Each structure stands twice: as C-alpha cells, then as structure tokens.
N, C-alpha and C positions, 0 to 999 in steps of 0.2 A: 652472218646475214642472210636476213630470209628473202628467198628469190621469188619473184613475182613473172607469172607466164603471160598475163594477159596482152592483147595486141596495143600497140602503143600507137599515138599520132605524134610525128615528129615534124618540127616546124624547123628548118634548116637554112640558114641564110649563105649567100655566097657559094651555091651550088654548081657553078659553071665548071670548075677545075679542083685540082688540089685537094685540100683535106676535107673540103665541105662536099666535094662530088663523092669522096669515097667512103664519109660517113652515110650519105645518102644512099648509097649503093648497099651498103652494110645494113642499114634498117629494113630495106626493102627485101633484101635476102632473107632477112628474119622473119619476114611476114607482117610487118607492120605496115602503118600508113604514112605517106610522106607529102608534106608542103613543101617544095622545092623554089626557092628562090633566086634570083639573079637579075643584074642592071639590063642584061641584055638577055630577052626571053629565049632568042633563037638557041643559045648555048644549052637551053633544059631540052631542047628537041627529043635527046634519047631518052630521057624520063617522060615525056608526055605520049610516047608511043605505048607506054603501058596502060593498063587499066585504069579509065578515069575514075573507078570507085576506090583505087588505092593511092594514086598520085595525082595533085593539083601542084600546076606549074604556073607561078605568078612573077610578075616583072617588080622588082624592089630595088630603091637606092636606100640605104638605110640613114644616110645624110637628109632624107627627106622624110619629116616626121609623119604628115598625111600618109606617105605611102606606107610607112610602118602600120599606120593604124589601119589601114584598107587589106593589108596583108592579113594582120590579126582576125579582123572580121572576115573576111573570106574564108580563114580556115576554119572558124567556126561555123560559119554557115554550112560548110562542106562537111565538115567531120564530126561537128557538135563539141569539141573539145581540143585540148593543146595540151600533150602529156610532156613532151621533151621540147625544150626550146635550145638551139645549139646557135649560137652567136658566133659566126664563122667569118661574116665577110669584114676584109679589112685589106691593107696594103702594106708594104714596107716602104720607106724612104730613108736612102742613103745619104749622108752628106755631113762635113764637119758641122758643128753648131753655128759658126761664124759665117758660114757659105750658106746657109739656109735662111730665108727670110720668114717672117712671122706668118705671112699668110701660108706656106708652106708647114708652118707647125699647127697652124690651126686646122688644116685640112686633114692633116694626120689624125688630130684629136678628134675632129668632128667624124670621120670614119670610123676610127679603131676603138674610139671611148665612147663619145656622145650617142653615136648611132647603137652600140651596144645598150648604154644606159637606158635610151629611150625605149626600146622593146623590153628590157627587164621590167620598166616602170608599167609598162601596157601588158604584159603577160603574166606578172604577180597576182593583180587581182583576180584572172581569170582561173589559176591555179590554186589560188586561196578558196576561191568558191569550191572547187573540185576536192579541195584538201588533200591535194597531191600536184607532185610535178617535179621536173628534172631541170636545170637550168645548166647549159654546159657552155661556159665561156671560154673560147680558144685563145689562149693567151700564147704566151712564147717563153723560152729562157732568157729572153731580152726583158723579160717583166721581173729578173732576178739578180741581172748582173748587167751594168752598164758598159758598153762597148763603144770606143773611139769610132766616130763617123755614123754612129745610129742613135744620135741623141733624141731626135724627135721620134724616133720608133720604141726607143727605152722609154721615154717618158708616158706614151700611149700606153703600153701594156705595163709599166708599173702601175698605172693608174686602173687598169683593168683589174689586175690583181688585188690593189686596194679596195676599190668598189666590191668585188665579188666576196672579199673575207669579210667585210662589214655586212653584206646583204646577206650571206649564207648563216650569220647569227641573227639576222631580224626576221627571218621568214621560216627558220626550222620548226617553228611551234605551230606553223599552219600545213605541215607535211610536205614541204617544199623543201628541195636540195640544191645547193648552188656547188658546180665542182667547177675549177679552173684546170683546164686541159692544156698542158704545156708540152707539144711535141718539138722534136728536132726538125731542121730544115726538111721542106717537101720539095720533091723533084720537078713539080711542075711550077712551083711558086717563084717569086723574084730572087730569092737566096741562091737558086740554082741546083745543083746535083744536091743529093741529100742521103743521110743514114736512116731516114723515116720510111716504112713501108705502109703501104695502104691498108693491107690486111690487119693491121694494130687497131685500126678502127672498128673491128669486130668486139674489142673489149669494151667500147661505149655503149654498144647495144646490149652485151651482157650486163654491164652496169645499171643500164636504165630497168633492169628488172630486180635490182638489189634496194635493201634499206642500207643507212648508214655510210653512204658513200664518203670517201674522203674529201677535203676542201680541195686538194692539189694531185693532181694525176699526171704524172710525165711519160713520155711515150719516146723510145728511141734511144740508143746508145749514145747518141750526141747530147741530147738533152739529160740524161742522168749524169754524164760526165760534167756538164756544165753546171748541174745543181751541187755534186760533190766539189767543185772548184768554188762554188759560192760559200758553202760550208765551211772548207779551208780557209778561206778568205776572212770569215769572221771570227776563226780562231787565231788569226794572225795579228799580233800587236802592233805590227807595222801598217796595218789596215784597220784595224778595230781595237781600240783600247778604252777602259772605264776609268773616269777619273771620280772616284768615290769622296765625299766629303762629310764631315761629322756633323751632325745638328747642334745647334748652339744650343746650349744650356740656358734656362728659363731661372 
C-alpha cells in the first residue's frame, strides 16, 4: 500500500464521547484538521479550546438532514475540502423484538442508518470532485451476528454493512474508499465495560494515509472473536446448509 503524508480534513460525527471522541483526538494528534460534531455542542468545548485554524466544532443531529447539509457546507467554507468522513453518531437499543414498538425501531434506524446514509449521499459528490476521500462507517459486531434482545440494533447495523459494501464498489472508480469499522464495545458507550482501547483508533489515522484499504476493519479482541464465531456458524450445517438442485434439461 502506498502511504500518503498530506494533512487531512476529518469530519467526525458523535464526538462528545466514546469512539468518535477517540478518533478525533487521534486525528488532531497526527496534525490533521478536524470538524467535530455532536448534538450538544457543550460537550465539544475541550476541542474548541484548540486553534480555530485546526478545529471546527458544530452542533449536529444526524436525523435532521438540513443539519447535515449545514455541517458539510460549514466544513467546506472553513477548510475547503473533506478528506475523511467518520459516520460514528448512533446509539444502542436493547429489548426483545416483541417488547419494542415500531417507533423505537424507526428511531433506531433513523439515527444509525438513515443519518449515516444522508451524510454519505452528501459527502460523496464532494469527494468525487476531489477525486479522493475515505468514508469510515462505524458499525459493530452486531452487523454480522444477530443477538437476542438486540434486534433493533442488529437491524440498523446490518443495514449499515449492506449499504457500505455496495457503496464501496460504486465509488471506488472515483478514488473514494469506504471502510466498515467494527470495534468491540467501548467503555463509555451504552454497552458498558469494554475490551476496546481508544489508542486503537490511531490505526484509522494511519489508514487514512494509505491506498487499497479493506472494506472491513475489526478492532479489539472481543470483535475479532465475534467474527471468528460468525465464520464458524457459517460452516455449521445446523446453522447454514446448502440445498442444490439440478437444472431441468430442455
């Protein structure tokens, strides 16, 4: 893979805490430029104390599509380009399928999937003009394996993985790379204690300097074990079987 060293402009959603916060700090530590967003801009005060030349803090609710448009335009007005989009904003919803109502399912999808989709649709034209760009869509091991009591969250992350895999093929010709980031649980997120370390996000900064990135990136022992379990499931005939049939002869 060929390394690139130029300074990058990162647009990261959901920077108030957790993974988004860790990625933002890693990008700044590498000397890159940052557009940090959150629903509550007060949570971004630590970033706003930095140089206004390197950090732009904005209020954003990804379910408000006009808000997404304003953020993108503000980023372009301030820095002139967007090199890396990190779709991180989202939340987890736990509950058995029959216990959750449709509104809860819809809100889970609006935040975790449709907000991400809207930002991708609006950033891809910018990156196409630049003939370069990386989109990191933060997914989860929940996008690979369904788990009881996480049906709504599973549905949203399976959708993220599906759209990302398709988009990666559609935009590769324009110099744009789409990467699905699947970390294990993070300590400050709704999932509680974690096997994921924030310093692992330095890998994303390194990846932003390289060509030919993989479509899937897994972080943390928990995520890797979950992937291995999924692969084992697919080889288990009690879980996944093939039923071939012969073509009828004409």
